[in-house]
ZAMARGU-4260 file (C-alpha; in steps of 0.2 Angstrom, whole numbers, plus 5000, padded with zeros to 4 digits):
<rodrens>
0) 4663/4710/5108 | 4647/4702/5109 | 4645/4695/5128 | 4641/4678/5130 | 4629/4671/5140
5) 4633/4660/5154 | 4624/4643/5156 | 4623/4631/5169 | 4616/4614/5164 | 4610/4605/5179
10) 4604/4584/5175 | 4608/4567/5186 | 4615/4559/5170 | 4633/4565/5167 | 4631/4558/5149
15) 4616/4569/5145 | 4624/4586/5153 | 4638/4583/5143 | 4629/4579/5128 | 4621/4597/5130
20) 4638/4607/5133 | 4642/4600/5118 | 4630/4606/5108 | 4630/4623/5116 | 4650/4624/5115
25) 4648/4628/5096 | 4638/4644/5099 | 4649/4659/5098 | 4638/4669/5110 | 4636/4655/5123
30) 4648/4650/5139 | 4641/4634/5147 | 4650/4638/5165 | 4647/4621/5174 | 4637/4607/5176
35) 4630/4600/5191 | 4620/4585/5195 | 4605/4589/5209 | 4599/4605/5216 | 4610/4605/5230
40) 4624/4606/5218 | 4617/4619/5211 | 4614/4629/5227 | 4633/4626/5233 | 4640/4634/5216
45) 4626/4646/5213 | 4636/4662/5218 | 4655/4655/5210 | 4646/4649/5193 | 4635/4666/5193
50) 4623/4658/5178 | 4612/4670/5167 | 4602/4653/5161 | 4601/4638/5172 | 4594/4621/5160
55) 4586/4612/5175 | 4581/4592/5174 | 4565/4589/5186 | 4569/4573/5194 | 4585/4573/5202
60) 4592/4566/5220 | 4593/4576/5236 | 4582/4593/5229 | 4574/4591/5213 | 4571/4603/5199
65) 4556/4613/5205 | 4564/4615/5221 | 4579/4620/5215 | 4570/4633/5204 | 4563/4642/5218
70) 4578/4643/5228 | 4589/4649/5215 | 4575/4663/5211 | 4572/4667/5228 | 4593/4669/5230
75) 4593/4678/5212 | 4578/4684/5205 | 4585/4688/5187 | 4592/4670/5184 | 4583/4664/5170
80) 4576/4644/5172 | 4572/4633/5158 | 4566/4617/5162 | 4574/4602/5151 | 4564/4586/5153
85) 4556/4570/5147 | 4540/4574/5157 | 4527/4582/5145 | 4510/4582/5156 | 4501/4595/5159
90) 4503/4595/5176 | 4522/4595/5178 | 4523/4610/5164 | 4511/4622/5176 | 4519/4616/5191
95) 4534/4622/5184 | 4529/4638/5176 | 4520/4643/5193 | 4538/4638/5202 | 4545/4653/5191
100) 4554/4645/5176 | 4555/4654/5159 | 4554/4640/5147 | 4550/4623/5146 | 4559/4611/5133
105) 4557/4591/5132 | 4572/4582/5128 | 4570/4577/5111 | 4567/4594/5104 | 4579/4598/5091
110) 4596/4604/5096 | 4595/4621/5089 | 4579/4624/5099 | 4590/4626/5115 | 4598/4637/5107
115) 4583/4646/5103 | 4575/4646/5120 | 4591/4651/5128 | 4591/4668/5116 | 4572/4670/5121
120) 4572/4670/5140 | 4588/4681/5138 | 4576/4695/5132 | 4564/4693/5147 | 4551/4681/5136
125) 4544/4664/5141 | 4549/4650/5130 | 4537/4635/5128 | 4542/4620/5116 | 4529/4615/5106
130) 4524/4599/5114 | 4523/4610/5131 | 4511/4621/5123 | 4500/4607/5118 | 4499/4601/5134
135) 4493/4615/5143 | 4484/4625/5128 | 4466/4623/5135 | 4471/4630/5151 | 4483/4645/5144
140) 4463/4649/5135 | 4455/4651/5152 | 4451/4669/5159 | 4459/4672/5175 | 4450/4684/5189
145) 4459/4703/5188 | 4468/4707/5204 | 4461/4723/5212 | 4471/4739/5215 | 4475/4735/5232
150) 4481/4716/5226 | 4493/4726/5215 | 4500/4737/5228 | 4502/4720/5239 | 4509/4711/5223
155) 4523/4727/5221 | 4526/4725/5242 | 4529/4707/5239 | 4540/4707/5223 | 4550/4720/5230
160) 4556/4707/5243 | 4546/4713/5260 | 4539/4701/5272 | 4520/4698/5277 | 4525/4711/5291
165) 4534/4726/5283 | 4518/4725/5269 | 4507/4727/5284 | 4516/4742/5292 | 4519/4750/5275
170) 4500/4749/5271 | 4495/4751/5288 | 4484/4733/5288 | 4488/4717/5300 | 4498/4704/5295
175) 4483/4694/5294 | 4475/4703/5281 | 4491/4702/5270 | 4491/4685/5271 | 4472/4683/5267
180) 4478/4695/5250 | 4493/4685/5247 | 4484/4669/5246 | 4470/4678/5234 | 4484/4684/5223
185) 4492/4667/5221 | 4476/4658/5217 | 4472/4672/5205 | 4487/4672/5194 | 4490/4652/5197
190) 4505/4655/5206 | 4511/4644/5222 | 4527/4652/5226 | 4535/4669/5232 | 4548/4669/5218
195) 4533/4664/5206 | 4527/4681/5211 | 4541/4690/5210 | 4545/4683/5192 | 4527/4687/5188
200) 4531/4705/5194 | 4545/4708/5183 | 4539/4700/5168 | 4522/4710/5167 | 4531/4726/5171
205) 4523/4731/5189 | 4541/4734/5195 | 4542/4747/5180 | 4541/4768/5184 | 4543/4763/5203
210) 4559/4764/5207 | 4559/4749/5213 | 4577/4736/5211 | 4577/4717/5214
</rodrens>
């Protein structure tokens, strides 16, 4: 029997959440484990619901989608977050991806595209709907500055969950030096959060063959 993908739907509009739930429940390999109405609700129920994928709205009361995404990934790095929103501006999309989201969907996509996005991120791949791809296309083509060997080493340490102080001790360098490298890594990769660094390391195989488990 195929194991079902556990999905949590997060939207502060109950009718939207119920509509998405109805769509997903028509698939035999998806189990909607619950709906939440803001980021605080997500964090309160994260361990209990144990979702594989979270469909996350952006604008919500108390704790919004971007902050919630970062909080989720700091606690459970293996969770796949797919943003589902009406916002199609490049700023929103880039910010969502830098916070660790693996997918970005606009709410007017065909219903089967939501399922496609879930399947794609479960395979460890990023999914952007056509509207989102078009919005960030110019930035995608820009070359990024390569990480130095030292920066790659520090990225590995940070992605394994070590603090700046622990990295400094392990590499026999100062905490200030680690902080400088950390800023440079985030700048080069276009990533603004620690959760985003962990996600980058997972997606690009930085942790493979190191014995590190997240």
